[in-house]
C-alpha positions as CSV (number, residue, x, y, z in Angstrom):
1,M,-44.3,9.5,46.5
2,K,-46.5,11.0,49.2
3,K,-45.6,14.4,50.5
4,R,-45.1,13.2,54.0
5,Y,-42.2,11.1,52.7
6,L,-41.0,13.4,49.9
7,I,-40.6,16.6,51.9
8,P,-38.3,15.3,54.6
9,L,-36.2,13.5,52.0
10,I,-35.9,16.8,50.1
11,L,-34.8,18.5,53.3
12,V,-32.2,15.8,53.9
13,G,-30.9,16.3,50.4
14,I,-30.7,20.1,50.8
15,S,-28.8,19.6,54.1
16,A,-26.3,17.3,52.4
17,V,-25.7,19.8,49.6
18,L,-25.2,22.7,52.0
19,T,-22.8,20.7,54.1
20,A,-20.8,19.6,51.0
21,A,-20.8,23.2,49.7
22,G,-19.5,24.5,53.0
23,R,-16.8,21.9,53.2
24,L,-15.6,22.2,49.5
25,S,-15.8,26.0,49.1
26,K,-14.3,28.2,51.7
27,G,-15.8,31.2,49.9
28,F,-19.3,29.8,50.2
29,A,-18.8,28.9,53.9
30,D,-17.6,32.4,54.7
31,F,-20.5,33.9,52.9
32,Y,-22.9,31.6,54.7
33,A,-21.4,32.4,58.1
34,A,-21.5,36.2,57.5
35,H,-24.8,36.7,55.6
36,I,-27.1,33.7,56.2
37,F,-26.3,32.0,59.5
38,P,-27.0,35.1,61.7
39,Y,-30.6,35.3,60.3
40,I,-31.2,31.6,61.1
41,S,-29.4,31.3,64.4
42,T,-30.7,34.5,66.1
43,P,-34.5,33.9,65.9
44,Y,-33.9,30.2,66.6
45,A,-31.8,30.9,69.7
46,F,-34.4,33.4,70.9
47,L,-37.3,30.9,70.5
48,S,-35.5,28.0,72.2
49,G,-34.4,30.5,74.9
50,L,-38.0,31.0,75.9
51,L,-38.0,27.5,77.4
52,P,-36.7,27.8,81.0
53,I,-34.8,24.5,80.7
54,S,-32.5,23.2,78.1
55,F,-34.4,22.4,74.9
56,G,-31.4,20.4,73.7
57,E,-31.5,18.2,76.8
58,V,-35.3,17.7,76.4
59,L,-34.6,16.5,72.8
60,I,-31.9,14.1,74.0
61,I,-34.3,12.7,76.6
62,A,-37.0,12.4,74.0
63,A,-34.6,10.6,71.7
64,L,-33.7,8.1,74.4
65,L,-37.3,7.4,75.2
66,L,-38.0,6.9,71.5
67,F,-35.1,4.4,71.2
68,F,-35.8,2.4,74.4
69,V,-39.6,2.7,74.4
70,G,-41.0,3.9,71.1
71,I,-39.1,1.4,68.9
72,P,-40.0,-1.7,71.0
73,V,-43.6,-0.6,71.0
74,M,-43.6,-0.2,67.3
75,I,-42.1,-3.7,66.8
76,I,-44.7,-5.2,69.1
77,L,-47.5,-3.4,67.2
78,L,-46.1,-4.6,63.9
79,I,-46.1,-8.2,65.1
80,F,-49.4,-8.4,67.0
81,A,-51.7,-5.6,65.7
82,K,-52.2,-7.2,62.3
83,K,-55.2,-5.0,61.3
84,S,-53.3,-1.8,62.0
85,R,-49.9,-3.0,60.7
86,K,-50.0,-0.8,57.6
87,K,-50.9,2.3,59.5
88,V,-48.2,1.6,62.2
89,A,-45.6,1.1,59.4
90,S,-46.6,4.3,57.6
91,F,-46.6,6.4,60.8
92,S,-43.3,5.0,61.9
93,L,-41.6,5.6,58.5
94,T,-43.0,9.2,58.4
95,A,-41.8,9.9,62.0
96,A,-38.4,8.5,61.2
97,L,-38.0,10.5,58.1
98,W,-39.0,13.8,59.8
99,I,-36.7,13.1,62.7
100,L,-33.9,12.5,60.2
101,A,-34.8,15.7,58.4
102,F,-34.8,17.7,61.6
103,V,-31.4,16.4,62.7
104,S,-29.9,16.8,59.2
105,V,-31.2,20.4,58.8
106,T,-30.2,21.7,62.2
107,Q,-26.8,20.0,62.1
108,S,-26.0,21.2,58.6
109,F,-27.4,24.7,58.9
110,N,-26.1,25.3,62.5
111,C,-22.8,23.4,62.5
112,F,-21.4,21.2,59.7
113,S,-21.4,23.9,57.0
114,L,-19.5,26.3,59.2
115,Y,-16.5,24.0,59.6
116,G,-15.3,25.1,56.2
117,C,-14.9,28.8,57.0
118,T,-11.6,30.6,56.8
119,R,-9.5,29.8,59.8
120,F,-9.6,32.4,62.6
121,S,-5.8,32.8,62.4
122,E,-6.0,33.4,58.6
123,R,-8.8,36.0,59.0
124,Y,-7.4,38.1,61.8
125,F,-3.7,37.4,62.2
126,A,-0.7,37.5,59.9
127,E,0.9,34.1,59.4
128,S,4.0,33.7,61.6
129,E,6.1,31.1,63.4
130,H,6.9,31.1,67.1
131,D,9.7,29.7,69.1
132,N,10.0,28.4,72.7
133,E,11.3,31.7,73.9
134,Q,8.1,33.4,73.0
135,L,6.1,30.5,74.6
136,K,8.1,31.1,77.8
137,Q,7.4,34.8,77.7
138,L,3.7,34.1,77.2
139,Y,3.8,31.7,80.2
140,S,5.4,34.3,82.4
141,M,2.9,37.0,81.4
142,L,-0.1,34.8,82.1
143,I,1.4,33.7,85.5
144,D,1.9,37.4,86.5
145,E,-1.7,38.3,85.4
146,A,-3.2,35.3,87.1
147,N,-1.3,36.0,90.3
148,Q,-2.5,39.6,90.4
149,L,-6.1,38.7,89.6
150,S,-6.1,35.9,92.2
151,A,-5.5,38.5,94.9
152,E,-8.4,40.7,93.6
153,V,-11.2,38.2,93.4
154,P,-13.4,37.1,96.3
155,R,-12.5,33.9,98.2
156,D,-14.1,31.6,100.7
157,E,-12.8,30.3,104.0
158,N,-10.7,27.7,102.1
159,D,-9.1,30.4,100.0
160,R,-10.9,29.2,97.0
161,F,-12.4,31.5,94.3
162,V,-16.1,32.5,94.8
163,L,-18.2,33.8,92.0
164,T,-20.3,36.8,93.2
165,I,-21.4,38.3,89.9
166,D,-24.1,37.6,87.4
167,A,-21.8,35.7,85.2
168,V,-24.2,35.7,82.2
169,A,-24.7,39.4,82.2
170,E,-21.0,40.1,82.5
171,C,-20.2,37.5,79.8
172,R,-22.7,39.1,77.4
173,K,-21.0,42.5,78.0
174,A,-17.6,40.9,77.4
175,M,-18.7,39.2,74.1
176,K,-20.3,42.4,72.8
177,K,-17.2,44.4,73.7
178,A,-15.0,41.8,71.8
179,S,-17.3,42.2,68.8
180,A,-15.7,45.6,68.1
181,E,-12.5,43.7,67.1
182,Y,-14.3,40.5,65.8
183,P,-17.5,41.6,64.0
184,Q,-18.9,38.1,63.7
185,L,-19.5,38.2,67.4
186,K,-22.1,41.0,67.1
187,G,-25.8,40.2,67.8
188,Y,-28.1,38.5,70.3
189,Y,-26.8,36.3,73.1
190,P,-29.4,34.0,74.8
191,R,-29.2,33.1,78.4
192,P,-27.1,29.9,78.7
193,K,-28.8,27.0,80.5
194,P,-27.5,24.6,83.1
195,I,-27.9,20.9,82.3
196,M,-30.3,19.0,84.6
197,F,-28.3,15.8,84.3
198,S,-25.0,17.4,85.0
199,Y,-23.5,14.4,86.6
200,F,-23.6,12.5,83.3
201,M,-22.0,15.6,81.7
202,S,-19.3,15.4,84.4
203,Q,-18.7,11.8,83.5
204,T,-17.9,12.8,79.9
205,G,-15.5,15.5,81.2
206,T,-17.5,18.2,79.6
207,A,-17.9,21.7,81.1
208,G,-20.1,23.2,78.3
209,M,-21.9,22.2,75.3
210,Y,-23.3,23.8,72.1
211,F,-26.4,22.1,70.8
212,P,-26.8,22.8,67.1
213,F,-30.3,21.4,67.0
214,S,-31.5,23.8,69.7
215,M,-29.1,26.8,69.2
216,E,-28.3,26.9,72.9
217,A,-25.3,27.4,75.1
218,N,-25.4,24.8,77.9
219,Y,-23.1,24.4,80.8
220,N,-22.4,21.8,83.5
221,A,-24.1,23.0,86.7
222,D,-21.7,21.0,88.9
223,M,-18.5,22.6,87.7
224,V,-16.5,24.9,90.0
225,P,-17.2,28.6,89.8
226,E,-13.9,29.7,88.3
227,C,-14.8,27.8,85.1
228,Q,-18.2,29.3,84.5
229,P,-17.4,32.7,82.8
230,E,-14.8,31.1,80.5
231,V,-17.1,28.3,79.6
232,I,-20.1,30.6,78.9
233,C,-18.0,32.8,76.6
234,H,-16.6,29.7,74.8
235,E,-20.2,28.4,74.1
236,Y,-21.2,31.9,73.0
237,A,-18.4,31.8,70.4
238,H,-20.0,28.6,69.0
239,L,-23.3,30.3,68.8
240,K,-21.8,32.9,66.5
241,G,-20.5,30.3,64.1
242,F,-17.0,29.6,65.3
243,M,-17.1,25.8,65.4
244,Q,-13.4,25.1,65.8
245,E,-12.6,24.5,69.5
246,D,-9.3,26.3,69.5
247,E,-11.0,29.4,68.0
248,A,-13.8,29.3,70.6
249,N,-11.2,28.9,73.4
250,F,-9.3,31.9,72.1
251,I,-12.4,34.1,71.6
252,S,-13.4,33.2,75.2
253,F,-9.9,34.3,76.4
254,V,-10.0,37.6,74.5
255,A,-13.6,38.3,75.6
256,T,-12.9,37.6,79.3
257,Q,-9.7,39.6,79.3
258,G,-11.6,42.6,77.9
259,S,-14.1,42.5,80.7
260,D,-14.3,45.2,83.3
261,N,-14.8,42.5,86.0
262,P,-11.8,40.8,87.6
263,E,-13.8,37.6,88.3
264,V,-14.4,37.2,84.6
265,R,-10.8,38.1,83.7
266,Y,-9.5,35.6,86.2
267,S,-11.7,32.8,84.9
268,G,-10.3,33.3,81.3
269,C,-6.7,33.8,82.5
270,I,-6.3,30.6,84.5
271,D,-7.9,28.6,81.7
272,A,-5.3,30.0,79.2
273,L,-2.6,29.5,81.7
274,E,-3.4,25.8,81.9
275,Y,-3.0,25.4,78.2
276,V,0.3,27.3,78.0
277,H,1.6,25.4,81.1
278,N,0.9,22.1,79.4
279,Q,2.6,23.3,76.2
280,I,5.7,24.3,78.1
281,Y,6.0,20.8,79.5
282,T,5.0,19.1,76.2
283,N,7.7,21.1,74.4
284,E,10.1,20.4,77.3
285,V,11.0,24.0,77.6
286,R,13.2,23.4,80.6
287,S,14.1,27.0,81.1
288,G,10.4,27.6,81.5
289,F,9.9,24.9,84.2
290,E,11.3,27.2,86.9
291,L,8.6,29.8,86.1
292,S,6.0,27.5,87.5
293,E,7.5,28.2,91.0
294,K,6.2,31.8,90.6
295,I,2.5,30.6,90.5
296,S,0.8,31.8,93.7
297,P,-0.8,29.4,96.2
298,Q,-4.2,31.0,95.4
299,V,-3.8,30.3,91.7
300,R,-2.7,26.7,92.5
301,N,-5.9,26.4,94.6
302,D,-8.0,27.3,91.6
303,W,-6.5,26.0,88.4
304,F,-6.7,22.5,86.9
305,R,-10.0,22.1,88.7
306,F,-13.2,21.3,86.8
307,L,-15.3,19.8,89.6
308,P,-15.5,20.4,93.4
309,D,-13.4,18.4,95.8
310,N,-14.8,15.0,96.7
311,Y,-17.3,15.3,93.8
312,W,-17.1,11.7,92.7
313,E,-17.4,10.3,96.3
314,E,-20.4,12.5,97.1
315,N,-22.2,11.6,93.9
316,D,-21.3,7.9,93.5
317,D,-25.0,6.9,94.0
318,K,-25.7,8.6,90.6
319,E,-23.4,6.3,88.6
320,I,-25.4,4.1,86.4
321,I,-22.7,3.4,83.8
322,S,-19.1,3.6,84.9
323,T,-17.4,6.9,84.5
324,E,-14.5,5.3,82.8
325,T,-16.8,3.9,80.1
326,V,-18.8,7.1,79.6
327,S,-15.6,9.1,79.4
328,S,-14.0,6.8,76.9
329,V,-17.0,6.6,74.6
330,S,-17.6,10.4,74.8
331,E,-14.0,11.1,74.0
332,S,-14.0,8.7,71.0
333,A,-17.3,10.1,69.7
334,S,-16.1,13.7,70.0
335,D,-12.8,12.9,68.4
336,T,-14.5,11.1,65.5
337,S,-17.1,13.8,64.9
338,M,-14.4,16.5,64.8
339,K,-12.3,14.5,62.4
340,L,-15.3,13.9,60.1
341,N,-15.7,17.6,60.0
342,G,-12.2,18.2,58.8
343,V,-10.4,18.8,62.1
344,E,-7.5,16.4,61.5
345,D,-6.2,16.3,65.1
346,G,-9.7,15.9,66.6
347,I,-10.0,16.8,70.3
348,A,-6.3,17.6,70.4
349,S,-7.2,20.8,68.5
350,Y,-8.3,22.4,71.8
351,S,-4.7,23.1,72.6
352,R,-4.1,24.9,69.3
353,M,-5.4,27.9,71.3
354,V,-1.8,28.3,72.3
355,D,-0.8,29.1,68.7
356,L,-3.5,31.7,68.5
357,L,-2.3,33.3,71.8
358,L,1.2,33.4,70.4
359,D,-0.1,35.0,67.2
360,Y,-2.0,37.5,69.3
361,Y,0.8,38.5,71.6
362,F,3.7,38.1,69.2
363,P,2.6,39.4,65.7
364,P,5.3,39.3,63.0
365,V,7.7,42.2,62.9
366,D,7.5,44.2,59.6
367,T,10.8,44.3,57.8
């Protein structure tokens, strides 16, 4: 077999072995995350960071062009360019194998093999169970904190939160500070990049995205400012090998709350408050319902908002595929991908952040 075919096939095989080893052996996955992944991810993130726009988004656009333009052209050439048919077939097969190898290697080395790591709760917290009374206490604490911070952060004429800081610089500081408690967070943090086609990202209901094949933290440029610090820290957690969404959520919370800047703390606090609020009502903790009345008007102005007011009306001319369709397909794809990587509850795992918060604030009492 020619090298141009053999080498990409070997790379695909290595990727498959690495993914399987990471899924089947927790010890191997932990070793890989601690001693190998940082030496791959850091230089890769640095190099992709040199591009001023999202390299991951460029790759997606290139993939779409290949699918809708490249493949039809190849088919036409195979049908009509009889003299060049063999060369076209050979080139197409080589390109397909190398693309497959690139996707396999980057996904395996930068994502799939890390799903088998020891759970964050197992690594840093003692195993414990929590009751609804503790959930209610957590809800009350977060409401008090959010109320206090909401009065400290800058606001516009509509009494809405305004971001006045360099969020990236502050988030980098926050993540490095958190690394004192969680060593895997140490190291280089590239500048996160806004997505050019953020409207499509909004249709999927996505605020941030980690691209394994470009080692970038990307964010939706259209989202409201109160989301930005929390989202950046969440994507930074993925860059450090924490693939589980609840773990990235929790790390973002801890990092933002450790920040010296109230704008960063507020962003993380109201995000956590939303999750705990939802859990209170999911668990039907009726004695906790009345706590919701304590939430200040300023917090109510800011929370449960992902996009600006009238966003859909003002951007309806950008809709090519219906938002309902895009959202449904995106949700199904994300849920399936997570389940294939061993996350049994799929996208519902985001809310497991509440369990980590309870472990954090209510550790087991030694007897």
